[in-house]
PAFIVEX-353197 format. One record per atom (N, C-alpha, C): residue number from 1; atom name; x, y, z. Coordinates in Angstrom, 2 decimals. Example, Ala and Ser with C-alpha at 12.3 -4.5 7.8 and 13.67 -1.06 7.14 Angstrom:
<nodes>
<node seq="1" atom="N" X="13.19" Y="-5.69" Z="7.80"/>
<node seq="1" atom="CA" X="12.30" Y="-4.50" Z="7.80"/>
<node seq="1" atom="C" X="13.20" Y="-3.30" Z="7.80"/>
<node seq="2" atom="N" X="12.85" Y="-2.25" Z="7.08"/>
<node seq="2" atom="CA" X="13.67" Y="-1.06" Z="7.14"/>
<node seq="2" atom="C" X="12.90" Y="0.03" Z="7.87"/>
</nodes>
This chain:
<nodes>
<node seq="1" atom="N" X="264.92" Y="29.40" Z="139.69"/>
<node seq="1" atom="CA" X="264.12" Y="29.55" Z="140.75"/>
<node seq="1" atom="C" X="263.43" Y="30.88" Z="140.73"/>
<node seq="2" atom="N" X="262.33" Y="31.10" Z="141.37"/>
<node seq="2" atom="CA" X="261.53" Y="32.05" Z="141.17"/>
<node seq="2" atom="C" X="262.23" Y="33.41" Z="142.27"/>
<node seq="3" atom="N" X="262.29" Y="34.79" Z="141.64"/>
<node seq="3" atom="CA" X="262.84" Y="35.56" Z="142.12"/>
<node seq="3" atom="C" X="261.82" Y="35.96" Z="143.51"/>
<node seq="4" atom="N" X="262.44" Y="36.21" Z="144.87"/>
<node seq="4" atom="CA" X="261.56" Y="36.55" Z="145.83"/>
<node seq="4" atom="C" X="261.32" Y="38.12" Z="145.72"/>
<node seq="5" atom="N" X="262.86" Y="38.80" Z="145.62"/>
<node seq="5" atom="CA" X="262.78" Y="39.92" Z="145.41"/>
<node seq="5" atom="C" X="263.51" Y="40.60" Z="144.42"/>
<node seq="6" atom="N" X="263.37" Y="41.76" Z="143.91"/>
<node seq="6" atom="CA" X="264.13" Y="42.24" Z="142.80"/>
<node seq="6" atom="C" X="263.28" Y="42.70" Z="141.69"/>
<node seq="7" atom="N" X="264.07" Y="42.70" Z="140.55"/>
<node seq="7" atom="CA" X="263.13" Y="43.36" Z="139.19"/>
<node seq="7" atom="C" X="262.28" Y="42.30" Z="138.53"/>
<node seq="8" atom="N" X="260.87" Y="42.34" Z="138.86"/>
<node seq="8" atom="CA" X="259.98" Y="41.44" Z="138.10"/>
<node seq="8" atom="C" X="260.02" Y="41.71" Z="136.57"/>
<node seq="9" atom="N" X="260.14" Y="40.80" Z="135.61"/>
<node seq="9" atom="CA" X="260.24" Y="41.03" Z="133.99"/>
<node seq="9" atom="C" X="258.73" Y="40.69" Z="133.68"/>
<node seq="10" atom="N" X="257.90" Y="41.72" Z="132.90"/>
<node seq="10" atom="CA" X="256.78" Y="41.61" Z="132.65"/>
<node seq="10" atom="C" X="256.99" Y="40.71" Z="131.24"/>
<node seq="11" atom="N" X="256.05" Y="39.48" Z="131.11"/>
<node seq="11" atom="CA" X="256.31" Y="38.81" Z="129.87"/>
<node seq="11" atom="C" X="255.29" Y="39.09" Z="128.85"/>
<node seq="12" atom="N" X="254.33" Y="39.65" Z="129.16"/>
<node seq="12" atom="CA" X="253.48" Y="40.09" Z="128.15"/>
<node seq="12" atom="C" X="253.72" Y="41.24" Z="127.25"/>
<node seq="13" atom="N" X="253.40" Y="41.15" Z="126.00"/>
<node seq="13" atom="CA" X="253.98" Y="42.29" Z="124.93"/>
<node seq="13" atom="C" X="253.10" Y="43.60" Z="125.46"/>
<node seq="14" atom="N" X="251.95" Y="43.49" Z="125.99"/>
<node seq="14" atom="CA" X="251.14" Y="44.71" Z="126.33"/>
<node seq="14" atom="C" X="251.91" Y="45.10" Z="127.56"/>
<node seq="15" atom="N" X="252.19" Y="44.39" Z="128.55"/>
<node seq="15" atom="CA" X="252.72" Y="45.15" Z="129.53"/>
<node seq="15" atom="C" X="254.24" Y="45.49" Z="129.41"/>
<node seq="16" atom="N" X="255.07" Y="44.99" Z="128.40"/>
<node seq="16" atom="CA" X="256.27" Y="45.35" Z="128.17"/>
<node seq="16" atom="C" X="256.17" Y="46.92" Z="127.24"/>
<node seq="17" atom="N" X="255.17" Y="46.91" Z="126.68"/>
<node seq="17" atom="CA" X="255.08" Y="48.35" Z="126.10"/>
<node seq="17" atom="C" X="254.82" Y="49.22" Z="127.32"/>
<node seq="18" atom="N" X="253.70" Y="48.97" Z="128.24"/>
<node seq="18" atom="CA" X="253.48" Y="49.75" Z="129.07"/>
<node seq="18" atom="C" X="254.52" Y="50.09" Z="129.98"/>
<node seq="19" atom="N" X="255.45" Y="49.11" Z="130.10"/>
<node seq="19" atom="CA" X="256.75" Y="49.38" Z="131.19"/>
<node seq="19" atom="C" X="257.56" Y="50.41" Z="130.48"/>
<node seq="20" atom="N" X="257.62" Y="50.14" Z="129.09"/>
<node seq="20" atom="CA" X="258.71" Y="50.94" Z="128.20"/>
<node seq="20" atom="C" X="258.41" Y="52.24" Z="128.26"/>
<node seq="21" atom="N" X="256.94" Y="52.72" Z="128.36"/>
<node seq="21" atom="CA" X="256.49" Y="54.19" Z="128.08"/>
<node seq="21" atom="C" X="256.33" Y="54.47" Z="129.37"/>
<node seq="22" atom="N" X="256.41" Y="53.62" Z="130.55"/>
<node seq="22" atom="CA" X="256.38" Y="54.39" Z="132.09"/>
<node seq="22" atom="C" X="257.92" Y="54.88" Z="132.18"/>
<node seq="23" atom="N" X="259.00" Y="54.09" Z="131.59"/>
<node seq="23" atom="CA" X="260.18" Y="54.57" Z="131.76"/>
<node seq="23" atom="C" X="260.51" Y="55.83" Z="131.14"/>
<node seq="24" atom="N" X="259.61" Y="56.44" Z="129.94"/>
<node seq="24" atom="CA" X="259.75" Y="57.76" Z="129.43"/>
<node seq="24" atom="C" X="259.24" Y="58.89" Z="129.94"/>
<node seq="25" atom="N" X="258.07" Y="58.69" Z="131.05"/>
<node seq="25" atom="CA" X="257.48" Y="59.52" Z="131.43"/>
<node seq="25" atom="C" X="257.78" Y="59.67" Z="133.04"/>
<node seq="26" atom="N" X="257.41" Y="61.05" Z="133.54"/>
<node seq="26" atom="CA" X="257.61" Y="61.27" Z="134.73"/>
<node seq="26" atom="C" X="256.61" Y="60.75" Z="135.64"/>
<node seq="27" atom="N" X="256.23" Y="59.32" Z="135.53"/>
<node seq="27" atom="CA" X="255.13" Y="58.66" Z="136.31"/>
<node seq="27" atom="C" X="255.20" Y="59.00" Z="137.87"/>
<node seq="28" atom="N" X="255.90" Y="59.59" Z="138.45"/>
<node seq="28" atom="CA" X="255.74" Y="59.93" Z="140.02"/>
<node seq="28" atom="C" X="255.06" Y="61.17" Z="140.25"/>
<node seq="29" atom="N" X="254.80" Y="62.11" Z="138.94"/>
<node seq="29" atom="CA" X="254.10" Y="63.44" Z="139.13"/>
<node seq="29" atom="C" X="252.78" Y="63.10" Z="138.76"/>
<node seq="30" atom="N" X="251.92" Y="64.03" Z="139.28"/>
<node seq="30" atom="CA" X="250.61" Y="64.20" Z="138.80"/>
<node seq="30" atom="C" X="250.50" Y="64.20" Z="137.60"/>
<node seq="31" atom="N" X="250.98" Y="64.92" Z="136.58"/>
<node seq="31" atom="CA" X="250.80" Y="64.77" Z="135.31"/>
<node seq="31" atom="C" X="251.35" Y="63.52" Z="134.50"/>
<node seq="32" atom="N" X="252.45" Y="62.92" Z="135.09"/>
<node seq="32" atom="CA" X="252.89" Y="61.43" Z="134.49"/>
<node seq="32" atom="C" X="251.83" Y="60.60" Z="135.11"/>
<node seq="33" atom="N" X="251.26" Y="60.38" Z="136.18"/>
<node seq="33" atom="CA" X="250.27" Y="59.81" Z="136.40"/>
<node seq="33" atom="C" X="249.25" Y="59.60" Z="135.82"/>
<node seq="34" atom="N" X="248.73" Y="60.99" Z="135.39"/>
<node seq="34" atom="CA" X="247.44" Y="60.99" Z="134.43"/>
<node seq="34" atom="C" X="247.59" Y="60.67" Z="133.16"/>
<node seq="35" atom="N" X="249.03" Y="60.69" Z="132.56"/>
<node seq="35" atom="CA" X="249.25" Y="60.29" Z="131.49"/>
<node seq="35" atom="C" X="249.24" Y="58.77" Z="131.30"/>
<node seq="36" atom="N" X="249.95" Y="58.22" Z="132.46"/>
<node seq="36" atom="CA" X="249.87" Y="56.50" Z="132.51"/>
<node seq="36" atom="C" X="248.48" Y="56.11" Z="132.64"/>
<node seq="37" atom="N" X="247.25" Y="56.95" Z="133.07"/>
<node seq="37" atom="CA" X="246.14" Y="56.39" Z="133.66"/>
<node seq="37" atom="C" X="245.61" Y="56.48" Z="132.03"/>
<node seq="38" atom="N" X="245.70" Y="57.36" Z="130.99"/>
<node seq="38" atom="CA" X="245.31" Y="57.33" Z="129.88"/>
<node seq="38" atom="C" X="245.58" Y="56.27" Z="128.93"/>
<node seq="39" atom="N" X="246.79" Y="55.88" Z="129.23"/>
<node seq="39" atom="CA" X="247.48" Y="54.82" Z="128.42"/>
<node seq="39" atom="C" X="246.87" Y="53.40" Z="128.31"/>
<node seq="40" atom="N" X="246.53" Y="53.20" Z="126.95"/>
<node seq="40" atom="CA" X="246.06" Y="51.68" Z="126.86"/>
<node seq="40" atom="C" X="246.72" Y="50.83" Z="126.01"/>
<node seq="41" atom="N" X="247.27" Y="49.73" Z="126.36"/>
<node seq="41" atom="CA" X="247.89" Y="48.67" Z="125.35"/>
<node seq="41" atom="C" X="247.08" Y="47.58" Z="125.57"/>
<node seq="42" atom="N" X="246.89" Y="46.78" Z="124.17"/>
<node seq="42" atom="CA" X="246.18" Y="45.65" Z="124.10"/>
<node seq="42" atom="C" X="247.07" Y="44.51" Z="123.50"/>
<node seq="43" atom="N" X="246.46" Y="43.32" Z="123.90"/>
<node seq="43" atom="CA" X="247.17" Y="42.10" Z="123.16"/>
<node seq="43" atom="C" X="246.48" Y="41.78" Z="122.14"/>
<node seq="44" atom="N" X="247.11" Y="41.55" Z="120.84"/>
<node seq="44" atom="CA" X="246.47" Y="41.54" Z="119.39"/>
<node seq="44" atom="C" X="245.81" Y="42.72" Z="118.89"/>
<node seq="45" atom="N" X="244.81" Y="42.47" Z="118.15"/>
<node seq="45" atom="CA" X="244.01" Y="43.81" Z="117.39"/>
<node seq="45" atom="C" X="242.92" Y="44.26" Z="117.95"/>
<node seq="46" atom="N" X="242.70" Y="45.42" Z="118.47"/>
<node seq="46" atom="CA" X="241.57" Y="45.80" Z="119.02"/>
<node seq="46" atom="C" X="239.99" Y="46.05" Z="118.37"/>
<node seq="47" atom="N" X="239.21" Y="45.85" Z="118.78"/>
<node seq="47" atom="CA" X="238.05" Y="46.14" Z="118.16"/>
<node seq="47" atom="C" X="237.83" Y="47.42" Z="117.34"/>
<node seq="48" atom="N" X="237.16" Y="47.78" Z="116.41"/>
<node seq="48" atom="CA" X="236.62" Y="46.82" Z="115.43"/>
<node seq="48" atom="C" X="237.43" Y="45.98" Z="114.52"/>
<node seq="49" atom="N" X="238.88" Y="46.28" Z="114.45"/>
<node seq="49" atom="CA" X="239.76" Y="45.64" Z="113.77"/>
<node seq="49" atom="C" X="240.07" Y="44.35" Z="113.81"/>
<node seq="50" atom="N" X="239.55" Y="43.68" Z="114.97"/>
<node seq="50" atom="CA" X="239.75" Y="42.28" Z="115.01"/>
<node seq="50" atom="C" X="238.88" Y="41.38" Z="114.16"/>
<node seq="51" atom="N" X="237.58" Y="42.18" Z="113.61"/>
<node seq="51" atom="CA" X="236.76" Y="41.36" Z="112.83"/>
<node seq="51" atom="C" X="236.89" Y="41.53" Z="111.51"/>
<node seq="52" atom="N" X="237.85" Y="42.37" Z="111.09"/>
<node seq="52" atom="CA" X="238.23" Y="42.60" Z="109.62"/>
<node seq="52" atom="C" X="239.09" Y="41.70" Z="109.13"/>
<node seq="53" atom="N" X="238.94" Y="41.52" Z="107.81"/>
<node seq="53" atom="CA" X="239.81" Y="40.59" Z="107.05"/>
<node seq="53" atom="C" X="241.24" Y="41.16" Z="106.78"/>
<node seq="54" atom="N" X="242.01" Y="40.37" Z="107.00"/>
<node seq="54" atom="CA" X="243.29" Y="41.04" Z="106.86"/>
<node seq="54" atom="C" X="244.18" Y="41.05" Z="105.42"/>
<node seq="55" atom="N" X="244.79" Y="42.04" Z="104.96"/>
<node seq="55" atom="CA" X="245.16" Y="42.21" Z="103.71"/>
<node seq="55" atom="C" X="246.71" Y="41.93" Z="103.66"/>
<node seq="56" atom="N" X="247.08" Y="41.53" Z="102.65"/>
<node seq="56" atom="CA" X="248.70" Y="41.55" Z="102.43"/>
<node seq="56" atom="C" X="248.97" Y="42.57" Z="101.48"/>
<node seq="57" atom="N" X="250.03" Y="43.51" Z="101.83"/>
<node seq="57" atom="CA" X="250.44" Y="44.56" Z="100.82"/>
<node seq="57" atom="C" X="251.79" Y="44.04" Z="100.20"/>
<node seq="58" atom="N" X="251.58" Y="43.60" Z="99.15"/>
<node seq="58" atom="CA" X="252.62" Y="43.00" Z="98.14"/>
<node seq="58" atom="C" X="253.91" Y="43.90" Z="98.24"/>
<node seq="59" atom="N" X="253.79" Y="45.19" Z="98.23"/>
<node seq="59" atom="CA" X="254.90" Y="46.08" Z="98.06"/>
<node seq="59" atom="C" X="255.78" Y="46.21" Z="99.27"/>
<node seq="60" atom="N" X="255.13" Y="45.76" Z="100.40"/>
<node seq="60" atom="CA" X="255.67" Y="46.21" Z="101.65"/>
<node seq="60" atom="C" X="256.40" Y="44.91" Z="102.15"/>
<node seq="61" atom="N" X="256.10" Y="43.67" Z="101.43"/>
<node seq="61" atom="CA" X="256.99" Y="42.48" Z="101.85"/>
<node seq="61" atom="C" X="258.31" Y="42.45" Z="101.08"/>
<node seq="62" atom="N" X="259.22" Y="42.46" Z="102.08"/>
<node seq="62" atom="CA" X="260.63" Y="42.50" Z="101.90"/>
<node seq="62" atom="C" X="261.13" Y="41.55" Z="100.88"/>
<node seq="63" atom="N" X="260.64" Y="40.34" Z="101.31"/>
<node seq="63" atom="CA" X="261.04" Y="38.94" Z="100.49"/>
<node seq="63" atom="C" X="260.68" Y="38.87" Z="99.10"/>
<node seq="64" atom="N" X="259.35" Y="39.57" Z="98.79"/>
<node seq="64" atom="CA" X="259.18" Y="39.84" Z="97.49"/>
<node seq="64" atom="C" X="259.65" Y="40.68" Z="96.77"/>
<node seq="65" atom="N" X="260.03" Y="42.20" Z="97.33"/>
<node seq="65" atom="CA" X="260.78" Y="42.98" Z="96.60"/>
<node seq="65" atom="C" X="262.16" Y="42.39" Z="96.18"/>
<node seq="66" atom="N" X="262.83" Y="41.67" Z="96.87"/>
<node seq="66" atom="CA" X="264.21" Y="41.20" Z="96.66"/>
<node seq="66" atom="C" X="264.44" Y="40.46" Z="95.37"/>
<node seq="67" atom="N" X="263.15" Y="39.63" Z="95.04"/>
<node seq="67" atom="CA" X="263.50" Y="38.99" Z="93.85"/>
<node seq="67" atom="C" X="263.32" Y="39.62" Z="92.58"/>
</nodes>
């Protein structure tokens, strides 16, 4: 059933990061509110990186290093 009251769990990865960082900041103070206001979290790659071709770094792939 849908919770009417209580802790709502944010399912979007960007909102999960936002919520985690919010827990680390004093978000109820003016300073914390300003910091949360400056925070940006995105779904996927941000421009201009979303248009770039992705590269594989073979040395970073663990499966290849184990062979």
